[in-house]
N, CA, C and O atoms as a DFTB+ gen file, in Angstrom:
304 C
 N C O
     1  1      58.517      57.384      91.684
     2  2      59.250      58.548      91.263
     3  2      60.680      58.432      91.801
     4  3      60.882      58.269      93.005
     5  1      61.664      58.516      90.910
     6  2      63.060      58.387      91.320
     7  2      63.776      59.734      91.167
     8  3      63.367      60.604      90.398
     9  1      64.849      59.859      91.926
    10  2      65.636      61.089      91.871
    11  2      66.482      61.107      90.603
    12  3      66.944      60.058      90.156
    13  1      66.693      62.295      90.013
    14  2      67.571      62.346      88.835
    15  2      69.020      62.113      89.246
    16  3      69.420      62.443      90.362
    17  1      69.795      61.544      88.341
    18  2      71.212      61.292      88.618
    19  2      71.967      62.613      88.720
    20  3      71.688      63.539      87.959
    21  1      72.923      62.717      89.654
    22  2      73.715      63.945      89.746
    23  2      74.651      64.072      88.538
    24  3      75.168      63.079      88.026
    25  1      74.850      65.290      88.108
    26  2      75.730      65.532      86.963
    27  2      77.152      65.682      87.495
    28  3      77.475      66.686      88.128
    29  1      77.983      64.710      87.246
    30  2      79.354      64.724      87.749
    31  2      80.355      65.065      86.653
    32  3      81.436      65.577      86.943
    33  1      80.013      64.793      85.412
    34  2      80.944      65.033      84.317
    35  2      81.073      66.535      84.083
    36  3      80.076      67.231      83.890
    37  1      82.314      67.029      84.102
    38  2      82.568      68.448      83.866
    39  2      82.284      69.339      85.063
    40  3      82.267      70.565      84.945
    41  1      82.060      68.721      86.214
    42  2      81.719      69.513      87.393
    43  2      82.884      70.399      87.850
    44  3      82.678      71.554      88.224
    45  1      84.099      69.860      87.819
    46  2      85.267      70.639      88.232
    47  2      85.473      71.838      87.317
    48  3      85.680      72.955      87.792
    49  1      85.417      71.618      86.034
    50  2      85.596      72.720      85.087
    51  2      84.522      73.773      85.234
    52  3      84.796      74.969      85.143
    53  1      83.307      73.331      85.460
    54  2      82.200      74.276      85.619
    55  2      82.376      75.126      86.875
    56  3      82.156      76.337      86.852
    57  1      82.773      74.483      87.965
    58  2      82.961      75.227      89.214
    59  2      84.185      76.144      89.136
    60  3      84.182      77.239      89.699
    61  1      85.233      75.692      88.435
    62  2      86.414      76.543      88.283
    63  2      86.108      77.762      87.431
    64  3      86.586      78.854      87.736
    65  1      85.340      77.609      86.393
    66  2      84.979      78.754      85.564
    67  2      84.214      79.799      86.367
    68  3      84.268      80.988      86.052
    69  1      83.508      79.365      87.392
    70  2      82.758      80.292      88.233
    71  2      83.627      80.880      89.341
    72  3      83.598      82.089      89.573
    73  1      84.400      80.034      90.030
    74  2      85.119      80.480      91.226
    75  2      86.486      81.100      90.947
    76  3      86.930      81.947      91.722
    77  1      87.158      80.717      89.887
    78  2      88.497      81.229      89.613
    79  2      88.505      82.738      89.358
    80  3      89.346      83.423      89.941
    81  1      87.633      83.294      88.536
    82  2      87.648      84.758      88.377
    83  2      87.298      85.501      89.667
    84  3      87.828      86.582      89.923
    85  1      86.425      84.935      90.465
    86  2      86.062      85.567      91.734
    87  2      87.279      85.585      92.671
    88  3      87.568      86.604      93.298
    89  1      87.975      84.470      92.758
    90  2      89.152      84.391      93.624
    91  2      90.247      85.343      93.141
    92  3      90.889      86.014      93.950
    93  1      90.457      85.400      91.848
    94  2      91.470      86.289      91.293
    95  2      91.130      87.748      91.580
    96  3      92.000      88.518      91.986
    97  1      89.881      88.130      91.374
    98  2      89.449      89.503      91.618
    99  2      89.587      89.875      93.087
   100  3      90.069      90.961      93.408
   101  1      89.169      88.987      93.981
   102  2      89.278      89.271      95.410
   103  2      90.734      89.387      95.857
   104  3      91.056      90.209      96.714
   105  1      91.611      88.571      95.283
   106  2      93.021      88.652      95.669
   107  2      93.643      89.957      95.186
   108  3      94.445      90.556      95.903
   109  1      93.292      90.406      93.991
   110  2      93.809      91.683      93.492
   111  2      93.293      92.836      94.352
   112  3      94.052      93.743      94.693
   113  1      92.016      92.804      94.701
   114  2      91.435      93.859      95.534
   115  2      92.095      93.897      96.912
   116  3      92.384      94.973      97.435
   117  1      92.332      92.716      97.501
   118  2      92.959      92.702      98.827
   119  2      94.412      93.164      98.764
   120  3      94.890      93.810      99.697
   121  1      95.124      92.845      97.681
   122  2      96.504      93.313      97.545
   123  2      96.555      94.832      97.403
   124  3      97.419      95.483      97.990
   125  1      95.645      95.390      96.636
   126  2      95.603      96.844      96.472
   127  2      95.217      97.517      97.788
   128  3      95.787      98.545      98.154
   129  1      94.252      96.939      98.493
   130  2      93.848      97.507      99.782
   131  2      94.998      97.461     100.780
   132  3      95.198      98.422     101.522
   133  1      95.757      96.372     100.816
   134  2      96.901      96.269     101.715
   135  2      97.964      97.296     101.363
   136  3      98.569      97.905     102.245
   137  1      98.187      97.484     100.068
   138  2      99.195      98.459      99.642
   139  2      98.847      99.853     100.132
   140  3      99.707     100.551     100.668
   141  1      97.607     100.266      99.958
   142  2      97.247     101.634     100.327
   143  2      96.869     101.792     101.791
   144  3      96.906     102.908     102.309
   145  1      96.508     100.719     102.472
   146  2      96.136     100.837     103.879
   147  2      97.320     100.608     104.815
   148  3      97.312     101.098     105.944
   149  1      98.346      99.865     104.361
   150  2      99.452      99.512     105.252
   151  2     100.789     100.041     104.743
   152  3     101.477     100.767     105.461
   153  1     101.160      99.693     103.528
   154  2     102.523      99.998     103.090
   155  2     102.752     101.465     102.776
   156  3     103.814     101.997     103.099
   157  1     101.793     102.132     102.157
   158  2     101.985     103.546     101.849
   159  2     102.097     104.411     103.112
   160  3     102.991     105.254     103.185
   161  1     101.209     104.226     104.122
   162  2     101.408     104.992     105.358
   163  2     102.727     104.657     106.066
   164  3     103.341     105.525     106.686
   165  1     103.150     103.412     105.971
   166  2     104.415     103.021     106.593
   167  2     105.590     103.711     105.897
   168  3     106.498     104.217     106.557
   169  1     105.568     103.728     104.570
   170  2     106.635     104.409     103.841
   171  2     106.650     105.898     104.150
   172  3     107.719     106.497     104.264
   173  1     105.475     106.497     104.285
   174  2     105.393     107.916     104.610
   175  2     105.918     108.187     106.024
   176  3     106.585     109.195     106.258
   177  1     105.617     107.289     106.957
   178  2     106.112     107.457     108.323
   179  2     107.634     107.371     108.366
   180  3     108.282     108.146     109.069
   181  1     108.210     106.424     107.612
   182  2     109.673     106.335     107.557
   183  2     110.267     107.589     106.919
   184  3     111.276     108.106     107.399
   185  1     109.657     108.077     105.853
   186  2     110.163     109.281     105.181
   187  2     110.106     110.478     106.126
   188  3     111.048     111.269     106.180
   189  1     109.011     110.616     106.871
   190  2     108.895     111.726     107.826
   191  2     109.933     111.613     108.939
   192  3     110.493     112.619     109.374
   193  1     110.189     110.389     109.399
   194  2     111.171     110.197     110.466
   195  2     112.569     110.570     109.988
   196  3     113.292     111.290     110.678
   197  1     112.951     110.087     108.816
   198  2     114.313     110.314     108.347
   199  2     114.537     111.713     107.790
   200  3     115.683     112.093     107.545
   201  1     113.478     112.490     107.582
   202  2     113.664     113.893     107.194
   203  2     114.317     114.674     108.319
   204  3     115.134     115.560     108.067
   205  1     113.968     114.357     109.551
   206  2     114.459     115.114     110.698
   207  2     115.450     114.328     111.548
   208  3     115.828     114.787     112.626
   209  1     115.873     113.169     111.096
   210  2     116.787     112.331     111.866
   211  2     118.217     112.791     111.631
   212  3     118.652     112.943     110.490
   213  1     118.930     113.008     112.702
   214  2     120.339     113.407     112.625
   215  2     121.173     112.272     113.213
   216  3     121.198     112.074     114.428
   217  1     121.844     111.539     112.352
   218  2     122.593     110.367     112.819
   219  2     123.817     110.762     113.650
   220  3     124.187     110.044     114.578
   221  1     124.437     111.876     113.332
   222  2     125.611     112.313     114.099
   223  2     125.193     112.698     115.515
   224  3     125.869     112.346     116.482
   225  1     124.098     113.407     115.635
   226  2     123.592     113.791     116.957
   227  2     123.230     112.546     117.767
   228  3     123.506     112.476     118.964
   229  1     122.617     111.575     117.115
   230  2     122.248     110.324     117.788
   231  2     123.497     109.548     118.221
   232  3     123.533     108.983     119.314
   233  1     124.521     109.523     117.354
   234  2     125.770     108.854     117.688
   235  2     126.427     109.518     118.897
   236  3     126.898     108.829     119.802
   237  1     126.462     110.838     118.918
   238  2     127.071     111.550     120.044
   239  2     126.314     111.290     121.342
   240  3     126.931     111.147     122.397
   241  1     125.014     111.229     121.279
   242  2     124.219     110.942     122.479
   243  2     124.509     109.535     122.993
   244  3     124.626     109.327     124.201
   245  1     124.624     108.574     122.087
   246  2     124.938     107.200     122.513
   247  2     126.364     107.102     123.027
   248  3     126.636     106.356     123.967
   249  1     127.282     107.854     122.414
   250  2     128.669     107.843     122.884
   251  2     128.756     108.407     124.292
   252  3     129.458     107.851     125.137
   253  1     128.057     109.498     124.555
   254  2     128.065     110.092     125.886
   255  2     127.392     109.199     126.918
   256  3     127.739     109.245     128.098
   257  1     126.441     108.397     126.488
   258  2     125.769     107.483     127.408
   259  2     126.637     106.266     127.727
   260  3     126.332     105.514     128.652
   261  1     127.722     106.068     126.963
   262  2     128.626     104.956     127.230
   263  2     128.171     103.634     126.639
   264  3     128.515     102.571     127.155
   265  1     127.411     103.690     125.576
   266  2     126.906     102.464     124.955
   267  2     128.015     101.732     124.210
   268  3     128.068     100.503     124.241
   269  1     128.889     102.454     123.550
   270  2     129.920     101.834     122.720
   271  2     131.155     101.485     123.547
   272  3     131.563     102.237     124.433
   273  1     131.733     100.337     123.241
   274  2     132.963      99.937     123.915
   275  2     134.189     100.499     123.206
   276  3     135.221     100.707     123.844
   277  1     134.103     100.745     121.921
   278  2     135.264     101.167     121.152
   279  2     135.423     102.683     121.091
   280  3     136.459     103.171     120.637
   281  1     134.419     103.440     121.539
   282  2     134.495     104.898     121.506
   283  2     134.265     105.413     122.905
   284  3     133.250     105.110     123.532
   285  1     135.213     106.196     123.394
   286  2     135.089     106.736     124.747
   287  2     134.247     108.009     124.746
   288  3     134.241     108.745     123.759
   289  1     133.542     108.274     125.832
   290  2     132.836     109.559     125.941
   291  2     133.826     110.711     125.921
   292  3     134.996     110.523     126.252
   293  1     133.383     111.887     125.543
   294  2     134.296     113.022     125.408
   295  2     134.839     113.499     126.746
   296  3     135.880     114.155     126.775
   297  1     134.180     113.196     127.845
   298  2     134.638     113.623     129.162
   299  2     135.841     112.841     129.661
   300  3     136.530     113.297     130.573
   301  1     136.110     111.681     129.090
   302  2     137.241     110.857     129.575
   303  2     138.511     111.168     128.850
   304  3     139.547     110.568     129.135
């Protein structure tokens, strides 16, 4: 009793027809999951921060702390 010969002809095409749709589907699912699990909360956090951010107040605080070389604090 001998072993049957392995089928090698068309093996790549057969495996690609099976694995390519699976890989494509998983990549789309992971991209959508990343969008809603990471990027949307990040965008919302930035929006919430900049709703209440006052750049002039922040600039004045840094100026008074002496961070800038070109702008003197108001006390000088």
